[in-house]
VEXTI-597648 format. One record per atom (N, C-alpha, C): x, y, z; residue in one letter. Coordinates in pm, whole numbers, plus 50000, padded with zeros to 5 digits. Layout:
BEGIN
XYZA;...
//
This chain:
BEGIN
827821936959870X;826791926759871X;825551932059800X;825111925059699X;823971930059622X;822661926759690X;821601933259646X;820261930459698X;819871916359658X;819301908659749X;818931894959721X;817551894359656X;817411886459551X;816071884659493X;815211876559589X;813891877059564X;812961870759657X;813161855759668X;813671849159565X;813871834759571X;814911830859673X;815751840559714X;816801837859811X;816401842459950X;815151840659985X;814681844560118X;815131833960218X;816411834360250X;817051824160332X;816941827460479X;817491818460563X;817531820760707X;818181833960740X;819291837260670X;820011849460702X;819221861860660X;818551861260548X;817751872760506X;816581874860602X;815981864060646X;814911865360742X;815411871460871X;816651868460907X;817201874761027X;817291889861011X;817661894160889X;817701908560863X;816331914760888X;815291908160844X;813941913160865X;813641913961014X;814041903561088X;813771903461232X;814441914961302X;815571919161254X;816321929561323X;815621943061322X;814551944561245X;813921957661240X;813381962061375X;813151952961465X;812551956861592X;813501957261708X;814811955461686X;815761955761796X;816071969961834X;816301972361961X;816741985562002X;816281989362139X;816292002462166X;816102007262302X;814652010662336X;813742008462242X;812352012162268X;811432000562233X;810202001562272X;809261990662251X;809061988262102X;808951975562061X;808751972361921X;807361976261874X;807221977261745X;805911980361689X;804941969161721X;803681972561730X;802681962561763X;802641951561658X;802781955461529X;802791945661422X;803851949661322X;804561939561271X;805581942061169X;804911941861032X;805201951960951X;804651951960818X;805371941660733X;804701936260635X;805311926260550X;806381932760463X;807641928560476X;808701935060402X;808821929660260X;809331937760174X;809681933560040X;811091928060044X;811321915160019X;812661909660028X;813681916959943X;813271922659831X;814231929559745X;814741942459808X;814031947359911X;814451959759975X;815431957360089X;815701944660120X;816571941260231X;817901935960179X;818971938860251X;820281934660208X;820961926260314X;821771917060269X;822491908060355X;823901913460376X;824291915460501X;825611920760531X;826301911460629X;826711899860579X;827181889360667X;828511883360620X;829571891060608X;830851885160569X;831371875760676X;832021865160635X;832541855660731X;831441847360792X;831811839560892X;830851830960960X;830801834261108X;829621833461164X;829471835861307X;830161824761385X;830831828461492X;831501818761577X;830481809261639X;830821796461642X;829981786261704X;830821777961800X;830171771861895X;830871762961986X;831161769462119X;831791761962210X;832101767262343X;833031779362334X;832811789262420X;833661800962423X;835021797262482X;836111802762428X;837441799862482X;837641806462617X;838731802862683X;839081809362809X;839281824262788X;838891832262884X;839071846662874X;840551850162880X;840931860162802X;842301865062804X;842491874362924X;843741877162962X;843961886863070X;843341900463040X;843421904862914X;842831917762878X;841321917462897X;840671906362861X;839221905262879X;838851904963027X;839671898663108X;839411898463252X;839521912463312X;840461920363261X;840571934263307X;839341942263267X;838881940363144X;837661946963099X;836481943063187X;836361930263217X;835271925563301X;835291932363437X;836441932963500X;836561939163632X;836181953863627X;836721961063528X;836501975363520X;835041978763492X;834411971163402X;833021974063368X;832081970363482X;832371959663552X;831531956163667X;831621966863776X;832821972063799X;833001982863896X;832241995363853X;832371999163726X;831742011463677X;830212010263677X;829701998363644X;828251996763640X;827661996563781X;828421991563878X;827961992264017X;827782006764059X;828642015364011X;828532029764041X;827362035963966X;827312033663836X;826352040663750X;824912036163775X;824672023063774X;823312017963785X;822972013163926X;824012010564007X;823772006164143X;823692017864240X;824782025364252X;824812036564346X;824022048564295X;824232052564170X;823512064264116X;822082060464079X;821912049764007X;820562044763975X;819882052463864X;818572053863875X;817802060263769X;818342074263742X;818592077263615X;819222089963577X;818542095263450X;817802105863468X;817092112363358X;816612125863409X;815882133163327X;815492146763366X;814462146963478X;813902135463515X;813032134763632X;813832133163761X;815092129363746X;815982127363860X;817262135163832X;817152148463841X;818222157163794X;819512155663874X;819412153264004X;820622151664084X;821392139164041X;820672128164025X;821322115863981X;821872117363839X;821132124263753X;821592126563615X;822912134363617X;822972144663699X;824202152663709X;825352144363766X;825052135563861X;826092127063917X;826612117263812X;825732112263728X;826162103263621X;827052110563521X;826652122763485X;827482130863395X;828862133063455X;828902136663582X;830172139163649X;831022126563655X;830412115063684X;831162102463690X;831802099163557X;831032100263449X;831562097063316X;832692106663280X;832482119463308X;833522129363280X;834802126363359X;834662122663483X;835822119263565X;836562107063510X;835822097163464X;836452085163411X;837192088163280X;836612096263194X;837322100463072X;838602108063108X;838492117063202X;839662124963242X;840742116163304X;840342106663388X;841302097663451X;842032089163348X;841402086763234X;842032079063127X;843002087463045X;843062100663074X;844022109263007X;843472117862896X;842162119262890X;841542127062783X;841142141062830X;841132150362736X;840462163162756X;839002161262715X;838092164462803X;836672161962779X;835972174662732X;835242173462623X;834442184762574X;833002182662614X;832422192462680X;831022192162720X;830172199862619X;829152193562567X;828162200162483X;826892201362567X;826622213262615X;825512215562708X;824362222162633X;823162216962654X;821962223162598X;820862221962703X;819812229662686X;818772230562788X;817482224062742X;816842216862832X;815542210862809X;814612215162922X;813672223862890X;812742229262990X;813482234863111X;814542242063082X;815312248363188X;816302239363258X;816352226663221X;817292217363282X;818492215463190X;819732216363242X;820902214063157X;821062199263125X;821332196263000X;821622182662956X;822972182862885X;823752172362902X;825152172862862X;825552160662781X;826112163062662X;826852152862588X;828332154362622X;829042143262636X;830452143362671X;831262136662560X;832272143862510X;833052138862397X;834542138762430X;835222127862391X;836682127562392X;837142123562253X;838372127062221X;838832125362083X;840282121162078X;840582112361983X;841962109061945X;842112113661800X;842912123661778X;843022129361643X;843762119961550X;843242118661429X;843852110061329X;845202115261285X;846082106161250X;847442109861213X;847572113361065X;846982105360976X;847142107660833X;845862111460762X;844702108560823X;843412111960763X;842512118160870X;842962128960932X;842242134461048X;840862139861017X;840602143560892X;839282149060859X;838212138260850X;838612125660844X;837672114460844X;837472110060988X;836222109361033X;835922107461175X;835072094961196X;835492086761292X;834712075361338X;834192078661477X;832882077761497X;832262080661625X;831762067661689X;832072065861816X;831512054961895X;830752061462010X;829472058262024X;828662065162123X;827742055862200X;827282060762315X;826312053462397X;825542063562480X;824242061462495X;823472070462581X;823582065862726X;823672075462816X;823852072062956X;822632074863043X;821562080162986X;820342081663062X;819632068163073X;818712066963168X;817942054663183X;816462057663167X;815712047163136X;814262048663120X;813622052363254X;812502059063246X;811772062963367X;811402050463447X;811752050363574X;811432039163661X;812442028063661X;813572029963592X;814572019363581X;815972024563614X;816782016563685X;818182020463708X;819052018663585X;818532011763482X;819192011063353X;820562004563355X;820681992763415X;821961985963417X;822351981063277X;821461973563214X;821751969063078X;821401979862977X;820271986562997X;819811997162907X;819892010762977X;820972018462960X;822092014662877X;823412016362953X;823372012263079X;824612012363154X;825662003563091X;825251992363031X;826211983362967X;826941990462853X;826201997962771X;826832005262663X;827742016262713X;827332022862822X;828112033862877X;829432028962936X;829392018163015X;830652013263073X;831532007062966X;830922001662860X;831721996962747X;832442008662680X;831762019962668X;832372031862609X;833572036262692X;833432036362824X;834542040162911X;835692030162899X;835382017362893X;836422007262879X;837162008762748X;836442011662641X;837072013762511X;837962026062513X;837522036562581X;838342048662592X;839682045362658X;839642037562764X;840892033862832X;841772025362741X;841172015662674X;841932006362592X;842552013062469X;841872023262416X;842332029662293X;843282041362320X;843412045462445X;844312056562476X;845742052762438X;846402061662368X;847752058962320X;847802053262180X;846652048762129X;846582043961992X;846682055861896X;847332053961785X;847492064461686X;846762060661558X;845472063361549X;844702059461431X;844962068761313X;844712063661195X;844812072161076X;843662082161074X;842462077361104X;841292086061112X;841112091261254X;840402102261267X;840072107361399X;839012098461463X;839212095461589X;838302086961664X;837672095061777X;836352094761785X;835632101661892X;834782091761970X;834792093362101X;833922085562188X;833012095462260X;831692093062252X;830722102862298X;829652096162384X;829432101862502X;828332097562590X;827182107262570X;826022102062528X;824882110462491X;823842111162602X;823222122662615X;822062124462703X;820772121562626X;819712118762699X;818332119362651X;818032110762528X;818362098062537X;817912088962431X;816552083062463X;816272081062590X;815042074362631X;813812083462616X;812652077162613X;811382084562609X;811302094162729X;810812106262707X;810082111462591X;810952118762489X;812252116662492X;813142124962410X;813552118662278X;813402105462266X;813772099062140X;812992105262024X;813692107561914X;813042113261795X;812492127161824X;813232134961904X;812812148561934X;814022157861929X;813742170861934X;814812180661930X;815722179862053X;815242173662160X;816002172962285X;816852160362296X;816832151762195X;817632139562196X;819112143162183X;819932138562278X;821322142962284X;822112139662159X;821932127662105X;822692123861985X;822272131961863X;821002136161857X;820562144461745X;821162158461756X;821212163861879X;821882176661900X;823332175761855X;823992164961891X;825402163161856X;825592161461705X;824822152561643X;824982149761501X;824692162261416X;823682170061456X;823382182261381X;824512192461392X;825142193061509X;826282202161524X;827432197861434X;827652184861422X;828702179761332X;828372183061187X;827112181261149X;826712184161012X;826822198960981X;826492207361079X;826592221861058X;828032226161032X;828972218861091X;830392221661069X;830952214160949X;830062206860880X;830432199060761X;831522188860793X;831412182860910X;832392172660948X;832122159660873X;833182152960838X;833102140860757X;833122128560849X;831962125460906X;831832113360988X;831622101560894X;832602092560890X;832562081360796X;831852069260855X;831592069460983X;830872058461045X;830612061061192X;829462056661241X;829102058161382X;828582044761435X;829082040661552X;828632028561618X;827932032361748X;826682028361762X;825912030761884X;825902018061968X;826432018962089X;826472007462181X;825192007762263X;824311998462238X;822941999162292X;822511985862354X;822501985162487X;821981973362557X;822741960862511X;823971959162561X;824851948662508X;825301938762615X;824601937862729X;825121930262840X;824391917662880X;823431912762800X;822651901162844X;822711890162739X;823151878162781X;823311866762691X;822861854162764X;822321844762689X;821821832462750X;822001820662656X;822381809462712X;822481796962637X;821231788362655X;820231793462725X;819021785962751X;818161785062625X;817591773362598X;816651772162485X;815501782062501X;815081787662388X;813941796962384X;814201810062460X;815471813562478X;815801826362543X;815791837962445X;815671835162316X;815611845562212X;814251845362147X;813621857062133X;812321858062069X;812421866661943X;811471865161854X;811361873061732X;809891875761705X;809611885961624X;808221887661580X;807801875861491X;806591871061506X;806081860461419X;806021865461275X;806331857561173X;806571843161182X;808061839561187X;808911849161214X;810341846861201X;810891837461309X;810111835461414X;810541826361519X;810621811961470X;810021809161353X;810071795661298X;811361792961221X;812141803561195X;813291801961109X;814631804261179X;814641810261294X;815871814961354X;816191808561487X;817451808861526X;817851802561653X;817121808761771X;816751800461862X;815991805061978X;816891806762101X;818191807462077X;819151809262186X;819761823162178X;819611830962284X;820061844962284X;821501846662327X;822411840762251X;823821841062291X;824701849262197X;824101857262108X;824861864562007X;824731879662027X;825651887161965X;825551901661958X;825181905261814X;824351915561797X;823851919261665X;824361932961623X;824651934261493X;825041946861431X;823921950661334X;823271961961357X;822051965661285X;822211979361220X;821941980261091X;822001993061023X;820871994660923X;820812006460862X;819852008460753X;820532005260620X;819752005660512X;820302001860382X;821472010760341X;821382023760371X;822462032860335X;823752029860411X;823622023260527X;824782020160610X;825312006060588X;824841999560482X;825271985860455X;826781984260451X;827561993160385X;829021991260385X;829621991360525X;829101999960612X;829602000560749X;829251987760824X;828031982660807X;827631970260873X;828531958760827X;828771957960697X;829641947460644X;831041948260704X;831581960460709X;832931962260762X;832991958260909X;832001962560987X;832001959861131X;831821944961160X;830861938661093X;830631924361115X;831851916361072X;832421919960957X;833601912860909X;834761913861006X;835021925861056X;836121927761151X;835851920161281X;834621920661330X;834291913661455X;834531898661438X;834121893161327X;834261878761307X;835711874561284X;836521883461234X;837941880161218X;838661879761353X;838211887961447X;838981889961569X;838331884561697X;837031882261695X;836331878561818X;835771864461806X;836011856361906X;835431843061912X;834161843861995X;833131849361929X;831851851761996X;830771852061889X;829601846061914X;828541845861812X;828081859961775X;827821861961647X;827401875261599X;826461873761481X;825591883561466X;824701884561350X;824701899061305X;824271901361180X;824231915061131X;823331916461011X;822801928360991X;821971930560875X;821611945060857X;821121948360737X;820711961960703X;819321961560641X;818491971060679X;817121971960627X;816801986460598X;815881989260509X;815512003060481X;815052010160607X;815412022760620X;815022030160740X;813522032860745X;812802029460639X;811342030360646X;810792020360747X;811542009660776X;811192000860886X;811662007761014X;810762014761078X;811132024461181X;811912018461297X;811602005961333X;812212000261452X;813691996961434X;814181996861312X;815601994161293X;816462005561346X;815862017261369X;816632028861413X;816402032661557X;816082023361645X;815682026561781X;816862028761876X;817782037061836X;818862041261927X;819562053461867X;820712056961921X;821362069461882X;821902069461739X;822092058061679X;822532057861540X;821512064561449X;820222063861488X;819142070461411X;819442085261391X;819962091861493X;820222106261484X;821242109361374X;822192100561355X;823222102761254X;822672100161114X;821712091161101X;821052089360973X;820362102260929X;819802109661024X;819082121960989X;820002132360927X;821292130860954X;822272140460901X;823092134660786X;822652123160734X;823292117460616X;824522109160642X;824732105060768X;825912097260802X;825572082360810X;826542073860776X;826392059560797X;826532056560946X;825642048260999X;825672045061141X;824982031761164X;825382024861271X;824782012061306X;824632010961457X;823852001161499X;823651998161639X;824251984561671X;824981983761781X;825451971061836X;824561967961956X;823931956061960X;822911953562061X;822791938762094X;822291935762213X;821941921962248X;820491918862211X;819841927962144X;818471927462092X;817421932162192X;817851936762308X;816981943662404X;815691935962434X;814471941262405X;813251934662455X;812991920862398X;813691917062291X;813481903762235X;814291892962307X;815031897362408X;815811887862487X;815791891162635X;815861903862667X;816101908062804X;814801909162882X;814551900562981X;813261900763051X;813061912563145X;814131920263171X;814041931363266X;814081944963196X;813811944763068X;813871956762984X;812951967763036X;813541979663063X;812811991463109X;812061989163241X;812551979863322X;811921976963449X;812821981263565X;812221982263683X;812991985163803X;813991974063833X;813801962463775X;814671950963796X;815861950563701X;816011960763616X;817201961663528X;818381966363614X;818911957363694X;819951960363793X;821281953963755X;822381958363815X;823711953563774X;823901938463783X;823201931763869X;823371917263883X;822821909463764X;822051915963676X;821481909163560X;822451908663442X;823521916363447X;824451917363335X;825461905863338X;825721900163222X;826731889563205X;828071896263173X;828861898963276X;830071906963258X;831151899663178X;831201886463189X;832181879063112X;831941880262963X;830691878262921X;830401879262778X;830431893862731X;830011902962817X;830141916962782X;831601920462754X;832511915262836X;833941918062816X;834431912362683X;833961900562647X;834371894562519X;833871903062401X;832631907862412X;832091916262306X;832881929162294X;833191935562407X;833921948262403X;835321946362350X;835981935162385X;837301932462329X;837231931162177X;836181924662128X;836001923761983X;835711937161920X;834891945361988X;834581958661936X;835821967461928X;836721965762024X;837971973462018X;838701970761887X;838761958261845X;839431954861719X;838641960361600X;837321960161609X;836491965961503X;836801980761487X;836841987961597X;837082002361594X;838472005461538X;839461997661579X;840821999761527X;840831997961376X;840131987661325X;840101985861180X;839381997261110X;838242001561165X;837522012661102X;838332025561103X;839142027461206X;839932039661215X;841242038861138X;841552027061084X;842782025061007X;842472017560879X;841752023860786X;841362016960663X;842582014560574X;842482004560486X;843572002160390X;843792014360303X;845012016660263X;845312028060176X;844722025460039X;
//
């Protein structure tokens, strides 16, 4: 998809501009005026419209499993970060146990932050014919200070566990890794202590060929109510005000990955979706763990429900498991499973 000239500043291009502020942290106070020529449209296919179909048995299983896991992670364990070290350790142990129960050998990447151990957890399915090419799917499992983090980012974490179960036994051409990251939330974002940055730098040091990374970030809240979706002005005049879609967000260098992911999702999932790529100079486009992989030269994107532009309980004590829409979360995760399979099995 080529760069669009300014005369083609359409609804879809404006959506790309709006996406600069989606993610796991507070948006910038003011959005700088973008140059339309610097933005690219990555929208193959058409977004699903209309009533959602009946859930499949597989989607119902996903819904059950993720609701159970989120009750444990954000309900029983609750706030989990370096201010609550016991709960953080319990969350690490829970995720590790779930990976192990699914039949994986779990690799722990342990590093220290002010004397406190922090842990990234990785499982892997080795590629059969192109094992040196690696697809990473990741989610941070820490929560913001003062929040139990059900949607941000318990939803991404339980989705990661569900995908691990669903993909077990699959034989991809490329190597597939699923990684639970520590320390994405403030004060660690964009710092040496950010778990995904520690992980991505270790991969780069080993010269690993990561061909794409998907960050699952706050993906559990959807609404059909009018005016449930917000945007920075003036983009609210051009875009749908209903927060019922999932978004795929990348930087300009990751445009091919965004196109591939959006295209695969739209081929396989009957669920509304949007996607776009913007220069990483628009800082808010990188507000999750995919940012860490950009620092190491890898293509990466964020999958999100748009976080503070839709979710009224963002970073609050009220971000509890009852706020998550498990049925729609299950539909999104079922679609992501097909996206991951396609990315891990490219055409010859």
